[in-house]
TITOR-110382 format. One line per 2 residues: number of its first residue (from 1); for each residue x, y, z of N, C-alpha, C, O. Coordinates in nm, 3 decimals, padded with zeros to 5 digits. Layout:
<recs>
NUM) X/Y/Z/X/Y/Z/X/Y/Z/X/Y/Z; ...
</recs>
This chain:
<recs>
1) 09.413/12.515/07.730/09.400/12.401/07.822/09.459/12.273/07.759/09.437/12.245/07.642; 09.534/12.198/07.840/09.592/12.072/07.794/09.487/11.962/07.805/09.412/11.957/07.902
3) 09.483/11.876/07.704/09.385/11.767/07.704/09.456/11.633/07.707/09.572/11.621/07.667; 09.384/11.531/07.754/09.434/11.394/07.752/09.320/11.301/07.711/09.206/11.344/07.699
5) 09.353/11.175/07.690/09.254/11.079/07.640/09.167/11.029/07.756/09.216/11.003/07.865; 09.039/11.017/07.730/08.943/10.960/07.827/08.907/10.819/07.782/08.867/10.797/07.668
7) 08.922/10.723/07.875/08.891/10.584/07.845/08.760/10.543/07.911/08.726/10.592/08.019; 08.687/10.451/07.846/08.563/10.400/07.906/08.595/10.281/07.996/08.711/10.245/08.015
9) 08.490/10.219/08.050/08.507/10.111/08.147/08.568/09.986/08.083/08.623/09.901/08.154; 08.560/09.974/07.952/08.619/09.860/07.884/08.763/09.884/07.841/08.829/09.795/07.786
11) 08.813/10.006/07.867/08.951/10.037/07.832/08.969/10.089/07.691/09.080/10.092/07.640; 08.859/10.129/07.628/08.866/10.183/07.492/08.858/10.336/07.496/08.799/10.394/07.588
13) 08.916/10.400/07.397/08.917/10.546/07.391/08.776/10.598/07.369/08.706/10.557/07.276; 08.735/10.689/07.456/08.600/10.745/07.448/08.601/10.887/07.395/08.505/10.930/07.330
15) 08.707/10.961/07.421/08.716/11.100/07.377/08.833/11.169/07.447/08.928/11.104/07.490; 08.823/11.301/07.457/08.926/11.379/07.525/08.867/11.450/07.646/08.747/11.476/07.652
17) 08.953/11.481/07.741/08.910/11.552/07.861/09.016/11.656/07.895/09.136/11.632/07.879; 08.971/11.773/07.942/09.063/11.880/07.978/09.124/11.854/08.115/09.057/11.808/08.207
19) 09.253/11.885/08.127/09.322/11.865/08.254/09.321/11.993/08.337/09.329/12.102/08.281; 09.310/11.981/08.469/09.318/12.099/08.556/09.455/12.166/08.547/09.552/12.105/08.501
21) 09.462/12.290/08.590/09.587/12.366/08.584/09.697/12.307/08.673/09.815/12.337/08.655; 09.657/12.223/08.770/09.755/12.166/08.862/09.859/12.082/08.788/09.973/12.069/08.835
23) 09.821/12.024/08.673/09.913/11.940/08.596/10.014/12.022/08.517/10.111/11.968/08.463; 09.990/12.153/08.509/10.085/12.241/08.440/10.180/12.309/08.539/10.259/12.396/08.500
25) 10.173/12.270/08.666/10.258/12.331/08.769/10.405/12.301/08.744/10.439/12.196/08.689; 10.491/12.394/08.784/10.634/12.372/08.775/10.675/12.269/08.880/10.637/12.280/08.996
27) 10.752/12.170/08.838/10.790/12.061/08.928/10.914/12.102/09.007/11.022/12.117/08.951; 10.896/12.120/09.138/11.004/12.161/09.227/11.052/12.040/09.307/10.996/12.008/09.412
29) 11.154/11.974/09.258/11.204/11.853/09.324/11.260/11.885/09.463/11.250/11.802/09.553; 11.319/12.003/09.480/11.377/12.040/09.609/11.270/12.055/09.717/11.288/12.013/09.831
31) 11.156/12.116/09.678/11.046/12.134/09.775/10.982/11.998/09.808/10.945/11.973/09.923; 10.970/11.912/09.707/10.913/11.778/09.730/11.001/11.699/09.826/10.950/11.633/09.917
33) 11.133/11.706/09.807/11.225/11.634/09.896/11.218/11.689/10.038/11.228/11.614/10.134; 11.200/11.820/10.050/11.189/11.883/10.183/11.062/11.837/10.253/11.065/11.804/10.372
35) 10.950/11.835/10.181/10.823/11.792/10.240/10.826/11.645/10.276/10.769/11.605/10.378; 10.893/11.564/10.195/10.904/11.420/10.224/10.980/11.399/10.355/10.942/11.314/10.435
37) 11.086/11.475/10.376/11.166/11.462/10.497/11.085/11.502/10.621/11.096/11.439/10.726; 11.003/11.607/10.605/10.921/11.653/10.718/10.811/11.553/10.751/10.774/11.536/10.867
39) 10.758/11.486/10.647/10.644/11.396/10.667/10.682/11.261/10.726/10.594/11.184/10.762; 10.813/11.231/10.737/10.853/11.102/10.792/10.813/11.091/10.939/10.824/11.187/11.015
41) 10.767/10.975/10.977/10.725/10.950/11.115/10.846/10.928/11.204/10.931/10.845/11.173; 10.853/11.001/11.313/10.962/10.986/11.409/10.906/10.922/11.535/10.815/10.976/11.597
43) 10.960/10.806/11.572/10.912/10.737/11.691/10.963/10.807/11.816/11.084/10.809/11.838; 10.875/10.863/11.899/10.922/10.930/12.022/10.988/10.828/12.115/10.940/10.716/12.131
45) 11.098/10.869/12.177/11.167/10.778/12.267/11.232/10.858/12.379/11.304/10.955/12.355; 11.207/10.816/12.500/11.269/10.880/12.616/11.269/10.782/12.732/11.195/10.683/12.731
47) 11.352/10.809/12.832/11.356/10.725/12.951/11.248/10.769/13.050/11.191/10.877/13.038; 11.222/10.683/13.147/11.133/10.718/13.258/11.197/10.834/13.336/11.314/10.824/13.372
49) 11.126/10.942/13.362/11.185/11.055/13.436/11.242/11.015/13.571/11.334/11.081/13.621; 11.188/10.908/13.633/11.235/10.865/13.764/11.336/10.750/13.758/11.377/10.698/13.862
51) 11.376/10.711/13.636/11.469/10.598/13.623/11.603/10.631/13.690/11.660/10.738/13.666; 11.652/10.541/13.773/11.778/10.560/13.842/11.771/10.654/13.962/11.873/10.689/14.020
53) 11.648/10.694/13.998/11.633/10.788/14.110/11.541/10.731/14.219/11.490/10.806/14.303; 11.522/10.601/14.217/11.425/10.540/14.309/11.493/10.478/14.431/11.454/10.371/14.476
55) 11.595/10.546/14.484/11.666/10.497/14.603/11.644/10.595/14.718/11.610/10.711/14.697; 11.665/10.547/14.839/11.661/10.636/14.956/11.801/10.692/14.979/11.865/10.666/15.081
57) 11.847/10.770/14.881/11.984/10.823/14.889/11.986/10.966/14.837/12.073/11.003/14.758; 11.891/11.045/14.881/11.883/11.182/14.831/11.989/11.268/14.899/12.014/11.254/15.019
59) 12.050/11.358/14.824/12.149/11.449/14.881/12.284/11.382/14.904/12.302/11.264/14.873; 12.378/11.458/14.958/12.511/11.404/14.987/12.527/11.385/15.138/12.455/11.445/15.218
61) 12.621/11.301/15.173/12.644/11.273/15.316/12.750/11.370/15.370/12.847/11.401/15.302; 12.728/11.416/15.490/12.812/11.520/15.551/12.955/11.472/15.578/12.978/11.355/15.608
63) 13.050/11.566/15.568/13.190/11.538/15.603/13.234/11.618/15.726/13.353/11.633/15.752; 13.138/11.670/15.801/13.173/11.745/15.923/13.217/11.649/16.034/13.177/11.533/16.039
65) 13.303/11.701/16.124/13.346/11.621/16.238/13.232/11.601/16.336/13.148/11.689/16.354; 13.228/11.484/16.398/13.129/11.450/16.502/12.984/11.460/16.451/12.892/11.474/16.531
67) 12.964/11.453/16.317/12.829/11.460/16.262/12.773/11.319/16.249/12.838/11.229/16.196; 12.651/11.299/16.299/12.590/11.167/16.294/12.577/11.120/16.148/12.534/11.194/16.060
69) 12.615/10.998/16.128/12.606/10.934/15.996/12.688/11.010/15.892/12.649/11.019/15.775; 12.803/11.067/15.935/12.886/11.145/15.844/12.998/11.064/15.783/13.023/10.950/15.822
71) 13.067/11.126/15.683/13.177/11.061/15.612/13.314/11.101/15.667/13.415/11.058/15.612; 13.320/11.180/15.772/13.447/11.236/15.817/13.546/11.124/15.851/13.515/11.032/15.927
73) 13.667/11.135/15.794/13.773/11.040/15.824/13.765/10.909/15.751/13.847/10.821/15.776; 13.670/10.890/15.663/13.652/10.760/15.596/13.719/10.756/15.458/13.735/10.648/15.400
75) 13.758/10.871/15.406/13.828/10.873/15.277/13.741/10.830/15.160/13.790/10.766/15.067; 13.614/10.865/15.163/13.523/10.831/15.052/13.462/10.959/14.997/13.456/11.061/15.065
77) 13.416/10.953/14.873/13.365/11.072/14.805/13.230/11.115/14.861/13.167/11.044/14.939; 13.187/11.234/14.818/13.064/11.294/14.872/12.938/11.257/14.792/12.834/11.320/14.809
79) 12.945/11.157/14.706/12.826/11.122/14.626/12.714/11.068/14.715/12.741/11.020/14.825; 12.588/11.077/14.670/12.477/11.019/14.748/12.498/10.869/14.768/12.543/10.799/14.677
81) 12.466/10.822/14.887/12.484/10.679/14.917/12.363/10.624/14.990/12.302/10.693/15.072; 12.329/10.500/14.960/12.222/10.434/15.034/12.283/10.340/15.138/12.388/10.280/15.115
83) 12.217/10.327/15.251/12.268/10.247/15.362/12.224/10.101/15.344/12.105/10.073/15.332; 12.322/10.010/15.342/12.291/09.869/15.325/12.273/09.800/15.461/12.182/09.720/15.479
85) 12.362/09.832/15.558/12.344/09.781/15.694/12.414/09.876/15.791/12.495/09.960/15.751; 12.381/09.861/15.919/12.438/09.947/16.024/12.469/09.864/16.148/12.392/09.776/16.186
87) 12.587/09.893/16.212/12.623/09.832/16.339/12.665/09.944/16.433/12.781/09.986/16.432; 12.575/09.990/16.512/12.603/10.104/16.599/12.625/10.228/16.517/12.533/10.275/16.448
89) 12.746/10.284/16.523/12.777/10.403/16.443/12.852/10.368/16.315/12.898/10.456/16.242; 12.864/10.237/16.289/12.931/10.193/16.167/12.827/10.163/16.059/12.731/10.089/16.084
91) 12.846/10.220/15.939/12.750/10.203/15.830/12.818/10.142/15.707/12.937/10.165/15.681; 12.739/10.064/15.634/12.783/10.013/15.505/12.705/10.087/15.397/12.584/10.069/15.383
93) 12.777/10.171/15.321/12.711/10.252/15.219/12.748/10.204/15.079/12.856/10.150/15.056; 12.656/10.227/14.985/12.682/10.203/14.842/12.635/10.326/14.765/12.524/10.376/14.788
95) 12.718/10.376/14.675/12.681/10.493/14.595/12.555/10.467/14.512/12.535/10.356/14.462; 12.472/10.568/14.498/12.346/10.554/14.423/12.309/10.688/14.359/12.372/10.791/14.384
97) 12.205/10.683/14.276/12.144/10.802/14.215/12.225/10.861/14.099/12.171/10.878/13.989; 12.352/10.891/14.120/12.428/10.963/14.018/12.471/10.870/13.905/12.470/10.748/13.921
99) 12.509/10.928/13.791/12.533/10.849/13.670/12.655/10.757/13.680/12.665/10.660/13.605; 12.749/10.787/13.770/12.870/10.705/13.780/12.852/10.582/13.868/12.946/10.505/13.887
101) 12.731/10.562/13.923/12.708/10.451/14.016/12.624/10.342/13.952/12.554/10.366/13.853; 12.631/10.223/14.008/12.552/10.110/13.958/12.404/10.136/13.986/12.365/10.166/14.099
103) 12.321/10.124/13.880/12.177/10.145/13.896/12.137/10.291/13.903/12.021/10.322/13.930; 12.231/10.381/13.878/12.199/10.524/13.883/12.138/10.573/13.752/12.120/10.496/13.658
105) 12.107/10.702/13.749/12.046/10.760/13.629/12.149/10.770/13.517/12.270/10.767/13.541; 12.100/10.782/13.392/12.190/10.801/13.279/12.236/10.946/13.274/12.165/11.036/13.318
107) 12.355/10.968/13.220/12.410/11.103/13.215/12.327/11.195/13.124/12.283/11.301/13.167; 12.306/11.152/13.001/12.231/11.233/12.904/12.132/11.143/12.831/12.157/11.103/12.717
109) 12.020/11.110/12.895/11.923/11.019/12.833/11.850/11.086/12.717/11.846/11.209/12.711; 11.792/11.008/12.624/11.710/11.067/12.517/11.590/11.138/12.579/11.530/11.089/12.674
111) 11.556/11.252/12.524/11.453/11.336/12.586/11.327/11.346/12.501/11.262/11.451/12.498; 11.293/11.237/12.433/11.168/11.241/12.357/11.190/11.278/12.211/11.298/11.255/12.156
113) 11.088/11.334/12.150/11.089/11.358/12.006/11.182/11.472/11.967/11.228/11.479/11.852; 11.211/11.562/12.060/11.301/11.674/12.030/11.230/11.778/11.946/11.108/11.788/11.947
115) 11.307/11.855/11.873/11.252/11.963/11.791/11.198/11.906/11.661/11.270/11.841/11.587; 11.071/11.931/11.633/11.009/11.880/11.511/11.049/11.964/11.391/11.073/12.084/11.401
117) 11.055/11.896/11.275/11.084/11.969/11.151/10.959/12.043/11.105/10.848/11.992/11.120; 10.977/12.161/11.050/10.863/12.242/11.008/10.873/12.278/10.861/10.982/12.281/10.804
119) 10.758/12.305/10.801/10.753/12.345/10.661/10.634/12.440/10.644/10.532/12.423/10.711; 10.647/12.536/10.558/10.540/12.634/10.535/10.424/12.569/10.460/10.444/12.474/10.385
121) 10.303/12.622/10.480/10.185/12.570/10.411/10.196/12.588/10.259/10.152/12.502/10.183; 10.254/12.699/10.217/10.270/12.723/10.073/10.367/12.622/10.011/10.350/12.582/09.896
123) 10.467/12.582/10.089/10.561/12.482/10.039/10.495/12.345/10.028/10.525/12.268/09.936; 10.405/12.313/10.121/10.330/12.187/10.114/10.245/12.183/09.986/10.240/12.082/09.916
125) 10.179/12.296/09.957/10.098/12.305/09.836/10.184/12.291/09.710/10.147/12.222/09.616; 10.301/12.358/09.711/10.393/12.347/09.597/10.439/12.203/09.577/10.448/12.155/09.464
127) 10.469/12.134/09.687/10.518/11.996/09.680/10.410/11.902/09.624/10.439/11.820/09.537; 10.287/11.915/09.672/10.179/11.828/09.625/10.146/11.857/09.479/10.123/11.764/09.401
129) 10.144/11.986/09.441/10.119/12.021/09.301/10.228/11.963/09.210/10.199/11.915/09.101; 10.352/11.969/09.257/10.464/11.914/09.179/10.450/11.763/09.163/10.476/11.709/09.056
131) 10.408/11.696/09.271/10.393/11.550/09.266/10.284/11.509/09.169/10.300/11.412/09.095; 10.171/11.583/09.168/10.063/11.554/09.073/10.108/11.583/08.930/10.076/11.508/08.838
133) 10.181/11.693/08.912/10.228/11.730/08.778/10.325/11.626/08.723/10.329/11.603/08.603; 10.403/11.564/08.811/10.500/11.462/08.766/10.431/11.337/08.713/10.490/11.264/08.633
135) 10.307/11.311/08.755/10.234/11.194/08.703/10.190/11.217/08.559/10.147/11.123/08.491; 10.201/11.341/08.511/10.164/11.374/08.373/10.286/11.409/08.289/10.273/11.465/08.181
137) 10.405/11.375/08.339/10.529/11.409/08.270/10.603/11.281/08.233/10.645/11.205/08.320; 10.619/11.257/08.102/10.685/11.135/08.055/10.825/11.120/08.111/10.868/11.010/08.145
139) 10.897/11.233/08.121/11.037/11.229/08.165/11.050/11.169/08.304/11.139/11.088/08.328; 10.962/11.208/08.397/10.969/11.158/08.535/10.924/11.013/08.544/10.978/10.937/08.625
141) 10.827/10.973/08.462/10.780/10.834/08.464/10.890/10.741/08.414/10.914/10.635/08.473; 10.958/10.779/08.304/11.067/10.697/08.251/11.185/10.692/08.347/11.257/10.592/08.352
143) 11.204/10.800/08.423/11.313/10.805/08.520/11.286/10.712/08.638/11.378/10.651/08.693; 11.159/10.702/08.677/11.123/10.618/08.793/11.127/10.470/08.757/11.174/10.388/08.836
145) 11.077/10.433/08.638/11.066/10.292/08.601/11.176/10.256/08.501/11.173/10.297/08.385; 11.274/10.179/08.548/11.387/10.141/08.462/11.344/10.046/08.349/11.407/10.044/08.243
147) 11.239/09.968/08.373/11.198/09.869/08.273/11.121/09.930/08.157/11.095/09.861/08.058; 11.084/10.058/08.167/11.013/10.124/08.058/11.114/10.205/07.977/11.178/10.297/08.027
149) 11.126/10.168/07.849/11.217/10.241/07.761/11.145/10.352/07.684/11.204/10.455/07.651; 11.018/10.329/07.656/10.940/10.426/07.580/10.796/10.421/07.629/10.741/10.313/07.651
151) 10.735/10.537/07.645/10.598/10.546/07.692/10.505/10.564/07.573/10.505/10.669/07.509; 10.426/10.460/07.543/10.340/10.463/07.424/10.199/10.511/07.454/10.114/10.511/07.365
153) 10.173/10.552/07.577/10.041/10.603/07.612/10.052/10.746/07.659/10.157/10.791/07.706; 09.943/10.818/07.646/09.942/10.958/07.689/09.906/10.964/07.836/09.807/10.906/07.880
155) 09.988/11.034/07.913/09.964/11.047/08.056/09.924/11.191/08.088/09.962/11.283/08.015; 09.845/11.212/08.196/09.791/11.110/08.287/09.677/11.032/08.223/09.611/11.080/08.131
157) 09.654/10.911/08.274/09.547/10.825/08.223/09.419/10.858/08.299/09.418/10.861/08.422; 09.312/10.884/08.223/09.183/10.922/08.283/09.077/10.823/08.237/09.064/10.795/08.118
159) 09.001/10.770/08.333/08.891/10.679/08.300/08.759/10.742/08.345/08.756/10.823/08.436; 08.652/10.702/08.277/08.522/10.758/08.314/08.477/10.706/08.449/08.512/10.595/08.489
161) 08.401/10.786/08.520/08.349/10.745/08.650/08.237/10.643/08.630/08.179/10.633/08.523; 08.209/10.568/08.735/08.106/10.466/08.726/08.159/10.327/08.754/08.103/10.228/08.706
163) 08.268/10.319/08.830/08.326/10.188/08.863/08.278/10.136/08.998/08.326/10.034/09.046; 08.181/10.205/09.059/08.135/10.167/09.193/08.081/10.024/09.196/08.105/09.950/09.292
165) 08.009/09.987/09.093/07.946/09.854/09.090/08.022/09.756/09.001/07.980/09.642/08.983; 08.134/09.801/08.946/08.212/09.714/08.857/08.283/09.606/08.937/08.326/09.629/09.050
167) 08.295/09.488/08.879/08.364/09.378/08.943/08.515/09.394/08.927/08.563/09.463/08.837; 08.589/09.330/09.016/08.735/09.340/09.013/08.791/09.293/08.880/08.882/09.355/08.825
169) 08.737/09.182/08.827/08.790/09.130/08.701/08.767/09.226/08.584/08.846/09.230/08.490; 08.657/09.305/08.591/08.631/09.404/08.486/08.730/09.520/08.495/08.776/09.571/08.393
171) 08.762/09.562/08.620/08.860/09.671/08.637/08.998/09.624/08.593/09.071/09.699/08.528; 09.034/09.499/08.628/09.163/09.444/08.586/09.172/09.436/08.434/09.275/09.467/08.375
173) 09.064/09.393/08.372/09.061/09.383/08.226/09.076/09.521/08.161/09.145/09.536/08.060; 09.011/09.622/08.221/09.021/09.759/08.170/09.165/09.809/08.177/09.216/09.866/08.080
175) 09.230/09.788/08.292/09.368/09.835/08.309/09.463/09.763/08.214/09.558/09.823/08.163; 09.439/09.633/08.191/09.524/09.558/08.098/09.508/09.609/07.955/09.605/09.613/07.880
177) 09.385/09.648/07.918/09.362/09.701/07.784/09.432/09.836/07.764/09.483/09.866/07.656; 09.432/09.918/07.871/09.494/10.050/07.860/09.646/10.041/07.870/09.717/10.105/07.793
179) 09.695/09.959/07.965/09.839/09.951/07.993/09.890/09.809/07.969/09.961/09.753/08.052; 09.855/09.754/07.857/09.886/09.614/07.829/10.031/09.576/07.844/10.061/09.473/07.905
181) 10.123/09.656/07.791/10.265/09.619/07.792/10.332/09.643/07.927/10.447/09.603/07.946; 10.260/09.707/08.020/10.319/09.737/08.150/10.256/09.656/08.263/10.251/09.702/08.377
183) 10.208/09.536/08.231/10.140/09.454/08.333/10.230/09.420/08.451/10.181/09.406/08.563; 10.360/09.407/08.428/10.452/09.372/08.537/10.471/09.486/08.635/10.520/09.466/08.746
185) 10.433/09.607/08.594/10.451/09.725/08.678/10.322/09.768/08.745/10.323/09.809/08.861; 10.210/09.758/08.674/10.085/09.815/08.725/10.024/09.734/08.839/09.948/09.788/08.919
187) 10.056/09.604/08.847/10.000/09.522/08.953/10.104/09.492/09.059/10.222/09.476/09.028; 10.061/09.483/09.184/10.151/09.453/09.295/10.198/09.309/09.287/10.117/09.217/09.270
189) 10.328/09.289/09.300/10.385/09.155/09.303/10.452/09.134/09.438/10.556/09.194/09.467; 10.393/09.049/09.519/10.445/09.023/09.653/10.520/08.891/09.653/10.468/08.789/09.609
191) 10.644/08.895/09.704/10.724/08.772/09.709/10.805/08.767/09.838/10.826/08.869/09.904; 10.850/08.647/09.872/10.930/08.630/09.993/11.073/08.674/09.967/11.135/08.637/09.867
193) 11.125/08.752/10.058/11.261/08.804/10.046/11.364/08.693/10.064/11.342/08.599/10.140; 11.475/08.704/09.993/11.586/08.611/10.010/11.678/08.663/10.121/11.700/08.784/10.132
195) 11.731/08.573/10.201/11.829/08.614/10.302/11.773/08.626/10.443/11.662/08.580/10.471; 11.852/08.688/10.531/11.821/08.696/10.673/11.704/08.789/10.702/11.646/08.782/10.810
197) 11.670/08.874/10.609/11.562/08.969/10.634/11.430/08.901/10.668/11.343/08.962/10.730; 11.416/08.774/10.629/11.291/08.700/10.658/11.267/08.689/10.807/11.152/08.689/10.852
199) 11.376/08.679/10.885/11.361/08.663/11.029/11.375/08.795/11.105/11.385/08.795/11.228; 11.377/08.905/11.032/11.395/09.037/11.095/11.281/09.132/11.064/11.300/09.253/11.055
201) 11.162/09.076/11.049/11.044/09.160/11.034/11.021/09.216/10.895/10.935/09.302/10.877; 11.095/09.168/10.795/11.074/09.215/10.658/11.072/09.095/10.563/11.151/09.089/10.468
203) 10.983/09.003/10.589/10.978/08.877/10.515/10.940/08.896/10.369/10.993/08.828/10.281; 10.848/08.990/10.342/10.795/09.005/10.207/10.847/09.131/10.138/10.872/09.233/10.201
205) 10.863/09.120/10.006/10.897/09.234/09.922/10.783/09.257/09.825/10.723/09.162/09.775; 10.753/09.385/09.798/10.644/09.415/09.705/10.674/09.544/09.632/10.729/09.638/09.689
207) 10.636/09.548/09.505/10.648/09.674/09.432/10.526/09.762/09.463/10.427/09.713/09.516; 10.534/09.889/09.430/10.426/09.984/09.465/10.301/09.960/09.382/10.190/09.974/09.433
209) 10.318/09.922/09.253/10.204/09.904/09.167/10.144/10.036/09.123/10.199/10.143/09.147; 10.030/10.025/09.059/09.960/10.142/09.005/09.885/10.215/09.116/09.843/10.154/09.215
211) 09.868/10.346/09.100/09.785/10.424/09.191/09.660/10.468/09.118/09.668/10.535/09.015; 09.544/10.431/09.170/09.416/10.472/09.112/09.356/10.579/09.202/09.326/10.553/09.319
213) 09.338/10.698/09.148/09.285/10.811/09.225/09.138/10.827/09.193/09.099/10.847/09.078; 09.055/10.818/09.298/08.909/10.826/09.280/08.856/10.951/09.347/08.927/11.019/09.421
215) 08.729/10.981/09.321/08.662/11.091/09.390/08.625/11.051/09.531/08.621/10.932/09.563; 08.598/11.147/09.616/08.571/11.116/09.757/08.443/11.036/09.778/08.429/10.967/09.878
217) 08.347/11.044/09.684/08.220/10.972/09.697/08.220/10.839/09.621/08.125/10.762/09.632; 08.324/10.813/09.545/08.329/10.689/09.468/08.374/10.573/09.558/08.458/10.590/09.646
219) 08.316/10.456/09.534/08.347/10.338/09.615/08.405/10.230/09.524/08.332/10.148/09.468; 08.536/10.232/09.512/08.606/10.133/09.429/08.699/10.054/09.520/08.779/10.111/09.593
221) 08.688/09.922/09.515/08.771/09.836/09.599/08.842/09.733/09.513/08.782/09.666/09.429; 08.973/09.722/09.538/09.053/09.626/09.464/09.182/09.602/09.540/09.232/09.694/09.605
223) 09.237/09.481/09.532/09.354/09.449/09.614/09.486/09.461/09.539/09.590/09.477/09.604; 09.487/09.455/09.410/09.613/09.446/09.334/09.673/09.583/09.297/09.784/09.589/09.245
225) 09.599/09.690/09.323/09.652/09.826/09.301/09.615/09.912/09.421/09.524/09.879/09.497; 09.686/10.023/09.437/09.654/10.119/09.543/09.541/10.208/09.497/09.546/10.263/09.387
227) 09.438/10.222/09.581/09.324/10.307/09.548/09.310/10.412/09.658/09.291/10.377/09.774; 09.320/10.538/09.621/09.310/10.648/09.716/09.220/10.757/09.660/09.216/10.781/09.539
229) 09.147/10.823/09.751/09.071/10.942/09.710/09.162/11.063/09.718/09.271/11.056/09.775; 09.117/11.175/09.661/09.200/11.296/09.657/09.240/11.341/09.798/09.352/11.385/09.819
231) 09.148/11.329/09.892/09.175/11.376/10.029/09.269/11.283/10.106/09.326/11.323/10.208; 09.286/11.160/10.059/09.368/11.062/10.130/09.514/11.059/10.082/09.601/11.005/10.151
233) 09.540/11.115/09.966/09.674/11.104/09.906/09.775/11.186/09.985/09.750/11.301/10.019; 09.889/11.124/10.014/10.000/11.194/10.078/10.119/11.195/09.983/10.116/11.131/09.877
235) 10.223/11.266/10.020/10.341/11.275/09.934/10.409/11.139/09.920/10.477/11.113/09.821; 10.391/11.051/10.019/10.452/10.918/10.014/10.390/10.832/09.904/10.456/10.742/09.852
237) 10.262/10.861/09.867/10.196/10.785/09.762/10.251/10.819/09.623/10.243/10.738/09.531; 10.307/10.938/09.609/10.350/10.987/09.478/10.502/10.996/09.464/10.553/11.037/09.360
239) 10.574/10.959/09.570/10.721/10.970/09.566/10.784/10.831/09.557/10.734/10.739/09.623; 10.891/10.811/09.479/10.960/10.905/09.391/10.868/10.957/09.280/10.773/10.890/09.239
241) 10.898/11.077/09.233/10.813/11.144/09.135/10.800/11.061/09.008/10.895/10.996/08.964; 10.679/11.064/08.950/10.655/10.995/08.824/10.587/10.861/08.839/10.607/10.772/08.756
243) 10.505/10.844/08.942/10.434/10.716/08.960/10.324/10.703/08.855/10.254/10.800/08.824; 10.309/10.582/08.801/10.199/10.556/08.707/10.066/10.571/08.781/10.041/10.501/08.878
245) 09.983/10.663/08.734/09.861/10.698/08.807/09.744/10.705/08.711/09.755/10.757/08.600; 09.631/10.651/08.755/09.506/10.657/08.678/09.407/10.742/08.759/09.388/10.719/08.878
247) 09.346/10.838/08.693/09.248/10.926/08.758/09.109/10.898/08.702/09.093/10.868/08.584; 09.009/10.907/08.789/08.871/10.903/08.741/08.828/11.046/08.707/08.892/11.142/08.748
249) 08.718/11.059/08.632/08.669/11.193/08.594/08.637/11.277/08.717/08.667/11.396/08.721; 08.575/11.214/08.817/08.539/11.288/08.939/08.663/11.335/09.014/08.665/11.444/09.071
251) 08.766/11.252/09.013/08.891/11.290/09.080/08.952/11.413/09.011/09.005/11.501/09.078; 08.945/11.417/08.878/08.997/11.534/08.805/08.919/11.660/08.840/08.977/11.767/08.856
253) 08.787/11.646/08.851/08.703/11.761/08.887/08.741/11.814/09.025/08.749/11.935/09.047; 08.763/11.722/09.119/08.798/11.763/09.256/08.938/11.827/09.259/08.963/11.919/09.336
255) 09.029/11.777/09.175/09.162/11.839/09.166/09.151/11.979/09.109/09.224/12.070/09.151; 09.061/11.997/09.014/09.040/12.131/08.955/08.982/12.230/09.053/09.006/12.350/09.043
257) 08.904/12.179/09.150/08.843/12.267/09.251/08.940/12.309/09.360/08.916/12.405/09.432; 09.053/12.234/09.372/09.151/12.267/09.476/09.221/12.398/09.440/09.257/12.420/09.325
259) 09.240/12.483/09.540/09.305/12.612/09.518/09.442/12.612/09.582/09.513/12.712/09.575
</recs>
């Protein structure tokens, strides 16, 4: 069994803790990329089924001789037409309904979400196991963070449980003691974007910051880092592979129970 360092609430080394087998999983970048593509949200979009069809111009007008309200002898096409005015047997028609007419339906409108992307359940498990394993691999962490040249701490970082009643300043102090030289990375830095993006719905820029993984019964709240329980984590939380992640003891136990 592989072991890592266990830290106490003050950020000091308390001992060692065994890691679950999930951290020894083979990292399959191809499966992770496939699952990420499938998990992207696609906004459904389609036209109103009745759009361009709300005229009294159903069907085509007859071209037979002596037919009431017919097109015979007028030299006009057989498309559906709506009547604008009438003077005896003389009619004023305007083409409607079909795609080549003003206000008509579209030729090939978007038809909704279309065919959804699919992925096997075993591939989902492989992808998530790979993502967790990458948080314990120095190579992937150094690849993700350009500002880190050398990793002086043993990953993954594990802290003892019991932060439910801890104050935010105590948790921040603990993280600074453990990851002192990486303060610019572990905390979220939100700033106003430069350029036109400010007026296009993307005013702020922010880094991802640290991910703190807790047990499902633990109640830890903090604004400067992402805090997720094991059941809440998605592939988007761990991608690109190698995110700096801190686990609580209970979170490790729950990861070990996953099959």
